[in-house]
N, C-alpha and C positions, 0 to 999 in steps of 0.2 A: 365447297367453301376455298376460300384462299388465305392469306396472312397467316402461315404458320400455323395451322389447322389446330393443332394444341392447343397454342394460345390462348385462339379463337375460338375454342370450345370451352375452354377454362372460364375466360370471358364473359360468353355468351350464358353461362351455366351459374355464375356469380349474380351477373346482372338479373336472373331471372328468380331469381333465389333473393337477392333483397327486393325486389316487386313485389313476391310472392310475399315477405315480410310484413313489407307497408301495409298492402292490403287485408292482412289477417291483424292487423292494429288497425284500422279503419279509415285510410288514408287512401283518398279516391283517387280513380284514375286521371282526373282534372288533375292533381294536385301530382301526382306520380312523369304525368307527362308533361307540366311544366318545369319541373324537379330536372327530368333529363334531357329536356334542349338546354338548360340552362347549364348543366355538366358537360353536355356535347356539342357544344357550339362551338367553345372556345376548343376542345379537343379536335375538332373537326378542322377547324380555319388552321391549328398547328401542323394534323396531320399533312393537311393536302392542299394547305393556300385558300386565301378567300376568296377566289375565282371559282375554284373546284367547289369549294363547299357551298356556296350560291348555289351555285349548278346543280348540287345531290340536292338542296333544298326545293330549287324549281322545280327537279323531278318528282318529289314525293309531292308536290303540289299537285303537279298537271294527275299524278296518279290519284291522290285524294279524291280530285275532283271528277274524274271518272269513277270511282267506284261514289261517289254520294250521288252520282246521274243514276247508276243503278239499281240505288235504293229509294 
């Protein structure tokens, strides 16, 4: 982990708790994924800039494609 490990751990715990809470209320993973991206995209662009945020998403897309091929 990086970026002030304590803060990162707190943020991860809070996000995981929120996701679990939504799931327990019947919110589906597709809606959760869309909500997460809706919130994450402006934050990523703000923190890393548009070019780096775009590169991060391309990397995730490439990784997802590889995983899809494996299954």
